[in-house]
C-alpha positions as CSV (number, residue, x, y, z in Angstrom):
1,X,0.0,0.0,0.0
2,X,1.0,3.6,-0.5
3,X,1.4,6.2,2.3
4,X,-2.3,7.3,2.1
5,X,-3.5,3.7,2.5
6,X,-1.2,3.1,5.5
7,X,-2.5,6.2,7.3
8,X,-6.1,5.2,6.7
9,X,-5.7,1.6,7.9
10,X,-3.9,2.4,11.1
11,X,-5.7,1.2,14.3
12,X,-8.4,3.6,15.4
13,X,-9.4,5.0,12.0
14,X,-12.3,2.7,11.8
15,X,-12.5,1.1,15.2
16,X,-14.1,-2.4,15.1
17,X,-14.8,-2.4,11.4
18,X,-11.5,-3.4,9.8
19,X,-12.7,-6.8,8.8
20,X,-15.3,-5.3,6.5
21,X,-13.6,-2.1,5.4
22,X,-10.1,-3.3,4.5
23,X,-11.1,-5.2,1.4
24,X,-12.9,-2.2,0.0
25,X,-10.0,0.1,0.9
26,X,-7.7,-2.2,-1.1
27,X,-9.8,-1.2,-4.1
28,X,-10.2,2.4,-3.3
29,X,-6.9,3.7,-2.0
30,X,-4.1,2.2,-4.1
31,X,-5.3,4.1,-7.2
32,X,-5.1,7.4,-5.4
33,X,-8.5,9.1,-5.4
34,X,-10.3,6.3,-7.3
35,X,-13.9,5.9,-6.5
36,X,-15.5,2.5,-6.6
37,X,-18.4,3.1,-4.3
38,X,-22.0,1.9,-4.4
39,X,-25.0,4.1,-5.0
40,X,-25.8,4.1,-1.4
41,X,-22.4,5.3,-0.4
42,X,-22.6,7.9,-3.1
43,X,-25.9,9.2,-1.8
44,X,-24.5,9.4,1.8
45,X,-21.4,11.2,0.4
46,X,-23.6,13.8,-1.1
47,X,-25.7,14.1,2.1
48,X,-22.6,14.6,4.2
49,X,-21.3,17.2,1.7
50,X,-24.6,19.1,2.0
51,X,-24.6,19.0,5.8
52,X,-21.0,20.3,5.9
53,X,-21.4,22.9,3.2
54,X,-24.8,24.5,4.0
55,X,-23.9,25.8,7.5
56,X,-20.6,27.1,6.2
57,X,-22.5,28.9,3.3
58,X,-25.0,30.4,5.7
59,X,-22.3,31.7,8.1
60,X,-20.3,32.8,5.1
61,X,-23.0,35.2,4.1
62,X,-22.2,37.3,7.1
63,X,-18.5,37.1,6.4
64,X,-19.0,38.3,2.9
65,X,-21.3,41.1,3.8
66,X,-19.0,42.3,6.6
67,X,-16.0,42.0,4.2
68,X,-14.4,39.4,6.5
69,X,-13.9,36.7,3.9
70,X,-10.2,36.5,4.6
71,X,-10.9,36.3,8.4
72,X,-13.1,33.3,7.7
73,X,-10.3,31.7,5.7
74,X,-7.9,32.5,8.5
75,X,-10.1,30.9,11.2
76,X,-10.7,27.8,9.1
77,X,-6.9,27.3,9.0
78,X,-6.0,28.6,12.5
79,X,-8.4,26.2,14.3
80,X,-5.9,23.5,13.5
81,X,-3.9,23.9,16.7
82,X,-7.2,23.9,18.6
83,X,-8.0,20.6,17.1
84,X,-4.6,19.2,18.0
85,X,-4.6,20.6,21.6
86,X,-8.2,19.3,22.1
87,X,-7.0,15.8,21.1
88,X,-3.8,16.0,23.2
89,X,-5.8,17.0,26.3
90,X,-8.7,14.6,25.8
91,X,-7.1,11.7,24.0
92,X,-10.2,11.5,21.7
93,X,-10.6,12.2,18.0
94,X,-14.2,13.4,18.5
95,X,-15.9,15.1,21.4
96,X,-16.5,18.4,23.0
97,X,-12.8,19.1,23.7
98,X,-12.0,19.2,19.9
99,X,-14.9,21.6,19.2
100,X,-14.2,23.8,22.3
101,X,-10.5,24.0,21.4
102,X,-11.3,25.0,17.8
103,X,-13.7,27.7,19.0
104,X,-11.2,29.1,21.5
105,X,-8.5,29.3,18.8
106,X,-11.0,30.8,16.3
107,X,-11.9,33.6,18.7
108,X,-8.2,34.0,19.5
109,X,-7.5,34.5,15.9
110,X,-10.0,37.4,15.7
111,X,-8.8,38.9,18.9
112,X,-5.1,38.7,18.1
113,X,-5.7,40.2,14.6
114,X,-7.4,43.2,16.1
115,X,-4.9,43.7,18.9
116,X,-1.9,43.4,16.5
117,X,-3.5,45.9,14.1
118,X,-4.4,48.3,16.9
119,X,-1.4,48.1,19.1
120,X,1.2,47.3,16.5
121,X,0.0,50.0,14.1
122,X,0.0,47.6,11.2
123,X,-2.7,47.2,8.5
124,X,-5.4,44.7,9.4
125,X,-4.7,42.5,6.5
126,X,-1.1,42.3,7.4
127,X,-1.9,41.4,11.0
128,X,-4.4,38.8,9.8
129,X,-1.7,37.2,7.6
130,X,0.8,37.0,10.5
131,X,-1.7,35.6,13.0
132,X,-3.4,32.9,10.9
133,X,-0.2,31.7,9.2
134,X,1.6,31.4,12.6
135,X,-1.3,29.5,14.1
136,X,-1.8,27.3,11.1
137,X,1.9,26.4,11.1
138,X,1.7,25.6,14.8
139,X,-1.3,23.4,14.2
140,X,0.6,21.5,11.4
141,X,3.5,20.9,13.7
142,X,1.2,19.7,16.5
143,X,-0.7,17.3,14.2
144,X,2.5,16.0,12.7
145,X,3.9,15.3,16.1
146,X,0.7,13.6,17.3
147,X,0.4,11.6,14.1
148,X,3.6,9.7,14.9
149,X,1.8,7.7,17.6
150,X,-1.9,8.0,16.9
151,X,-4.2,8.2,13.9
152,X,-4.4,12.0,13.4
153,X,-3.3,12.4,9.8
154,X,-2.5,15.9,8.5
155,X,-3.3,14.8,4.9
156,X,-6.8,13.8,6.0
157,X,-7.4,17.0,7.8
158,X,-6.2,19.2,4.9
159,X,-7.6,17.3,2.0
160,X,-10.4,15.3,3.5
161,X,-11.8,11.9,2.5
162,X,-15.5,12.6,2.3
163,X,-15.9,9.6,-0.1
164,X,-14.8,7.3,2.7
165,X,-16.8,8.9,5.6
166,X,-20.0,6.9,4.9
167,X,-18.0,3.6,5.4
168,X,-17.7,4.2,9.1
169,X,-21.4,3.9,10.1
170,X,-23.6,2.7,12.9
171,X,-26.9,0.9,12.5
172,X,-30.0,2.9,13.4
173,X,-33.3,1.1,12.9
174,X,-31.7,-1.3,10.5
175,X,-30.2,1.5,8.4
176,X,-26.4,2.1,8.3
177,X,-26.0,5.8,9.1
178,X,-22.5,7.4,8.9
179,X,-21.0,8.5,12.1
180,X,-20.2,12.0,10.7
181,X,-23.9,12.5,9.9
182,X,-24.8,13.1,13.5
183,X,-22.0,15.6,14.1
184,X,-22.7,17.5,10.9
185,X,-26.4,17.4,11.4
186,X,-26.0,18.9,14.9
187,X,-23.8,21.7,13.5
188,X,-26.4,22.4,10.8
189,X,-29.2,22.6,13.5
190,X,-27.1,24.8,15.8
191,X,-26.2,27.1,13.0
192,X,-29.9,27.5,12.0
193,X,-30.8,28.1,15.6
194,X,-28.0,30.6,16.1
195,X,-29.0,32.6,13.0
196,X,-32.7,32.5,13.9
197,X,-32.2,33.5,17.5
198,X,-29.8,36.4,16.7
199,X,-31.2,37.4,13.3
200,X,-31.9,41.0,14.3
201,X,-28.6,41.4,16.0
202,X,-26.5,39.8,13.3
203,X,-28.3,41.8,10.6
204,X,-27.8,45.1,12.3
205,X,-24.2,44.4,13.2
206,X,-23.4,43.3,9.7
207,X,-24.8,46.4,8.0
208,X,-24.2,49.1,10.6
209,X,-22.2,48.2,13.7
210,X,-22.2,51.8,15.1
211,X,-26.0,51.9,14.9
212,X,-26.2,48.5,16.6
213,X,-24.0,49.8,19.5
214,X,-26.2,52.9,19.7
215,X,-29.4,50.9,20.2
216,X,-27.8,48.8,22.9
217,X,-26.5,45.7,21.0
218,X,-23.0,44.7,22.0
219,X,-21.4,44.5,18.5
220,X,-18.2,43.0,19.9
221,X,-20.0,40.1,21.6
222,X,-22.0,39.4,18.4
223,X,-18.8,39.5,16.3
224,X,-17.0,37.0,18.5
225,X,-20.1,34.8,18.7
226,X,-20.1,34.7,14.9
227,X,-16.4,33.8,14.9
228,X,-17.0,31.0,17.4
229,X,-19.8,29.6,15.2
230,X,-17.5,29.8,12.2
231,X,-14.8,27.9,14.1
232,X,-17.3,25.3,15.3
233,X,-18.7,24.7,11.9
234,X,-15.2,24.4,10.5
235,X,-13.9,21.8,13.0
236,X,-17.1,19.8,12.7
237,X,-16.6,19.6,9.0
238,X,-12.8,19.0,9.1
239,X,-13.1,15.3,9.9
240,X,-15.5,14.5,7.1
241,X,-14.5,16.9,4.3
242,X,-11.2,18.4,5.1
243,X,-9.9,22.0,5.1
244,X,-10.1,22.6,1.4
245,X,-13.8,22.1,1.1
246,X,-14.5,24.0,4.3
247,X,-12.6,27.1,3.1
248,X,-14.3,27.0,-0.3
249,X,-17.8,26.6,1.2
250,X,-17.3,29.4,3.7
251,X,-16.8,32.0,1.0
252,X,-17.7,30.8,-2.5
253,X,-21.4,30.1,-2.1
254,X,-21.9,33.3,-0.2
255,X,-20.0,35.3,-2.8
256,X,-22.0,33.7,-5.6
257,X,-25.3,34.4,-3.8
258,X,-24.2,38.0,-3.2
259,X,-24.1,38.5,-7.0
260,X,-27.6,37.1,-7.3
261,X,-29.4,39.0,-4.6
262,X,-29.1,42.0,-2.3
263,X,-31.5,40.7,0.3
264,X,-30.0,38.7,3.1
265,X,-32.8,36.0,3.3
266,X,-32.6,35.4,-0.5
267,X,-28.8,35.5,-0.3
268,X,-28.8,32.7,2.3
269,X,-31.2,30.6,0.3
270,X,-29.1,31.1,-2.8
271,X,-25.9,30.3,-1.0
272,X,-27.4,27.1,0.4
273,X,-28.6,26.2,-3.1
274,X,-25.1,26.7,-4.4
275,X,-23.7,24.5,-1.6
276,X,-26.2,21.7,-2.4
277,X,-25.5,21.9,-6.1
278,X,-21.7,21.9,-5.5
279,X,-22.0,18.8,-3.3
280,X,-24.2,16.8,-5.8
281,X,-22.4,17.9,-9.0
282,X,-19.0,17.7,-7.3
283,X,-19.5,14.1,-6.4
284,X,-20.7,13.1,-9.8
285,X,-17.8,15.0,-11.4
286,X,-15.3,13.3,-9.2
287,X,-16.7,9.8,-10.1
288,X,-16.6,10.7,-13.8
289,X,-13.0,12.1,-13.6
290,X,-11.7,9.7,-11.0
291,X,-10.6,12.6,-8.8
292,X,-10.9,14.0,-5.3
293,X,-14.5,14.4,-4.2
294,X,-13.8,17.3,-1.8
295,X,-11.6,19.0,-4.4
296,X,-14.2,18.5,-7.1
297,X,-17.0,20.0,-4.9
298,X,-14.8,23.0,-4.4
299,X,-14.2,23.3,-8.1
300,X,-17.9,23.1,-8.9
301,X,-18.6,25.8,-6.4
302,X,-15.9,28.0,-8.1
303,X,-17.4,27.2,-11.5
304,X,-20.9,28.2,-10.2
305,X,-19.3,31.5,-9.0
306,X,-17.8,32.1,-12.4
307,X,-21.2,31.5,-14.1
308,X,-22.7,34.0,-11.6
309,X,-20.0,36.5,-12.4
310,X,-21.0,36.4,-16.1
311,X,-24.8,35.8,-15.9
312,X,-26.0,37.4,-12.7
313,X,-29.1,39.4,-13.5
314,X,-28.0,42.7,-12.0
315,X,-24.3,42.5,-11.2
316,X,-23.1,40.0,-13.8
317,X,-20.7,41.0,-16.6
318,X,-23.4,40.3,-19.3
319,X,-25.9,42.4,-17.4
320,X,-23.5,45.3,-17.1
321,X,-22.6,45.0,-20.8
322,X,-26.3,45.1,-21.7
323,X,-26.9,48.0,-19.4
324,X,-24.0,50.0,-20.9
325,X,-25.2,49.2,-24.4
326,X,-28.8,50.4,-23.6
327,X,-27.4,53.6,-22.1
328,X,-25.2,54.1,-25.1
329,X,-28.1,53.6,-27.4
330,X,-30.3,56.0,-25.5
331,X,-27.6,58.7,-25.5
332,X,-27.0,58.1,-29.2
333,X,-30.7,58.4,-29.9
334,X,-31.1,61.6,-27.9
335,X,-27.9,63.1,-29.4
336,X,-29.3,62.4,-32.9
337,X,-32.7,64.0,-32.0
338,X,-31.0,67.1,-30.5
339,X,-28.6,67.4,-33.5
340,X,-31.6,67.3,-35.9
341,X,-33.5,69.9,-33.8
342,X,-30.5,72.3,-33.8
343,X,-30.2,71.8,-37.6
344,X,-33.8,72.8,-38.0
345,X,-33.2,75.9,-35.9
346,X,-30.4,77.0,-38.2
347,X,-32.0,76.0,-41.5
348,X,-35.6,74.8,-41.2
349,X,-36.0,74.3,-44.9
350,X,-33.1,71.9,-45.4
351,X,-32.8,68.4,-43.7
352,X,-29.7,67.4,-41.9
353,X,-27.4,64.6,-43.1
354,X,-27.4,62.9,-39.7
355,X,-28.2,59.3,-40.8
356,X,-26.0,56.2,-41.1
357,X,-24.1,57.7,-43.9
358,X,-22.9,60.7,-41.8
359,X,-22.7,59.5,-38.2
360,X,-21.3,61.8,-35.5
361,X,-19.4,58.9,-34.0
362,X,-15.7,58.4,-34.7
363,X,-14.7,54.9,-33.6
364,X,-16.1,51.7,-35.2
365,X,-18.0,50.7,-32.1
366,X,-19.5,54.2,-31.7
367,X,-20.5,54.2,-35.4
368,X,-22.3,50.9,-35.0
369,X,-24.1,52.3,-31.9
370,X,-25.1,55.3,-34.0
371,X,-26.4,53.1,-36.7
372,X,-28.5,51.0,-34.3
373,X,-29.8,54.2,-32.6
374,X,-30.9,55.7,-35.9
375,X,-32.7,52.4,-36.7
376,X,-34.5,52.5,-33.4
377,X,-35.5,56.1,-34.0
378,X,-36.9,55.2,-37.4
379,X,-38.9,52.2,-36.1
380,X,-40.2,54.4,-33.3
381,X,-41.3,57.0,-35.9
382,X,-39.2,59.7,-34.2
383,X,-37.4,60.4,-37.5
384,X,-38.0,59.7,-41.2
385,X,-35.4,59.2,-43.9
386,X,-35.5,60.5,-47.5
387,X,-34.4,58.4,-50.5
388,X,-30.9,59.8,-50.1
389,X,-30.7,58.7,-46.4
390,X,-31.1,62.2,-45.0
391,X,-33.1,62.4,-41.7
392,X,-35.8,64.7,-40.6
393,X,-37.7,64.9,-37.4
394,X,-41.3,63.8,-37.2
395,X,-43.7,65.6,-34.8
396,X,-43.1,63.0,-32.2
397,X,-39.4,63.2,-32.6
398,X,-39.5,67.0,-32.5
399,X,-41.4,67.1,-29.2
400,X,-38.8,64.7,-27.7
401,X,-35.9,66.7,-29.1
402,X,-37.4,69.9,-27.7
403,X,-37.3,68.6,-24.2
404,X,-33.7,67.5,-24.6
405,X,-32.6,70.9,-25.9
406,X,-34.6,72.6,-23.2
407,X,-32.8,70.6,-20.5
408,X,-29.4,71.4,-22.1
409,X,-30.0,75.1,-22.3
410,X,-31.5,75.4,-18.8
411,X,-28.5,73.7,-17.4
412,X,-26.2,76.0,-19.3
413,X,-28.2,79.0,-17.9
414,X,-27.9,77.5,-14.4
415,X,-24.1,77.0,-14.7
416,X,-23.7,80.5,-16.0
417,X,-25.8,82.0,-13.1
418,X,-24.3,80.1,-10.2
419,X,-20.8,79.3,-11.3
420,X,-18.0,81.5,-12.6
421,X,-17.5,79.7,-15.9
422,X,-16.7,81.3,-19.3
423,X,-19.4,80.8,-22.0
424,X,-17.2,78.3,-23.9
425,X,-17.1,76.0,-20.9
426,X,-20.8,75.6,-20.6
427,X,-21.7,73.4,-23.5
428,X,-19.7,70.2,-22.7
429,X,-21.0,69.6,-19.2
430,X,-24.6,70.5,-20.3
431,X,-24.3,68.0,-23.2
432,X,-23.3,65.2,-20.7
433,X,-26.0,66.0,-18.2
434,X,-28.9,66.7,-20.5
435,X,-29.5,62.9,-20.8
436,X,-30.2,62.6,-17.0
437,X,-32.3,65.7,-16.4
438,X,-35.9,64.6,-16.1
439,X,-39.1,66.6,-16.0
440,X,-38.9,67.3,-12.3
441,X,-35.4,68.7,-12.5
442,X,-36.3,70.7,-15.6
443,X,-39.2,72.3,-13.7
444,X,-36.9,73.1,-10.7
445,X,-34.3,74.7,-13.0
446,X,-36.9,76.7,-14.7
447,X,-38.3,78.0,-11.4
448,X,-34.8,78.7,-10.0
449,X,-33.9,80.7,-13.1
450,X,-37.3,82.4,-13.2
451,X,-38.3,81.0,-16.6
452,X,-35.5,82.4,-18.8
453,X,-36.3,82.8,-22.5
454,X,-32.7,82.3,-23.8
455,X,-29.5,80.6,-22.7
456,X,-26.2,82.4,-22.1
457,X,-25.4,82.1,-25.9
458,X,-28.6,83.9,-26.8
459,X,-30.3,80.8,-28.1
460,X,-34.0,80.4,-27.4
461,X,-34.9,77.9,-24.8
462,X,-37.8,75.8,-26.1
463,X,-41.0,75.9,-24.1
464,X,-42.1,73.0,-22.0
465,X,-44.1,70.5,-24.0
466,X,-47.7,70.1,-22.8
């Protein structure tokens, strides 16, 4: 057997079940991360992945909202010495000593980070890097030392063997239930209870800590309680899924959900959904590719985040591109209408060559936007084109253009009245802002300027359209 198989088959890893487990391990382990599991084991693997991932995703929402993602990552690494010390003091691989040790070290990480930043006059990110790397290194040394005599393998803690967790089970009502199921299920219930009980406090502290303090909520206590819950969820999941998946599920589902929703309840539901999908699809992907289950679950979570970055309805890259294109088209349409209106003011009897054959844009992209904008104006019957491609305003287009020009000249008048600007510095800012001056602001400008008849250049300000 290789090193991984030796560590897994040492006495204590599956106490009392070696006779039934070793033949299967002989198939599973020598090929590295090969998966030759039954459907039942696969389903339990997915269930354990969900139970480990969902609490981390829910708590991760608060970390992402409070911009403490790196602190969550630090705690998930820094609890390692707490796990080791809990084992050394209790002599047990599972039990309250392990959880308490992890929680204490998790809180210690947050405390030391703030103390080092405040007293040492160093940036918070630098102090966080010093604290969590030091504690993590200490934890690796402790685990490595302990692993020389007992079954406390650093590789299992870091990488996890979630695909093997269902093999160590206990019969409940005739059904073989993995031992990790109870610990992870308890953490999930405690996490839900914690969030439900302190919903108002966590919400207020996450969005406005000074206000929370002002209304009598101890923001510091809530902060450290959250850090303790993060540490508890982390250590509970370590045994089954390892550090890599815990770190991924603390941040990635919450960051994905934050792109999809700005409401905390919906964000938590979306983060939980991402965690469930990552667990199910990650297992299937690991089976198909013969790879690490925990690693594949983390990869799927990252892939879902990448999809959200591109396709999120409001904050996704595609949505932003569409929003910018719509804004560019609207500005191009309005610029064309205003240009035609000014051309009519100068020479009402002759149309203006402002169509696709004579665009105002200079770059290729702007020229295409201009062409699309003119097409929209023609379909909306704001302009009409002659046989030679020359554009003229329709009555509908003229009314729309009149409001744009009115907004432009009112703003020029306002700038000239209230700011010490020369006349040749008025047109450019007014041209940029005319697209965002609605009827209400036009009425306020008109009232403030006492209904001027002309702009600073002596051009007539069009009357307000009925």
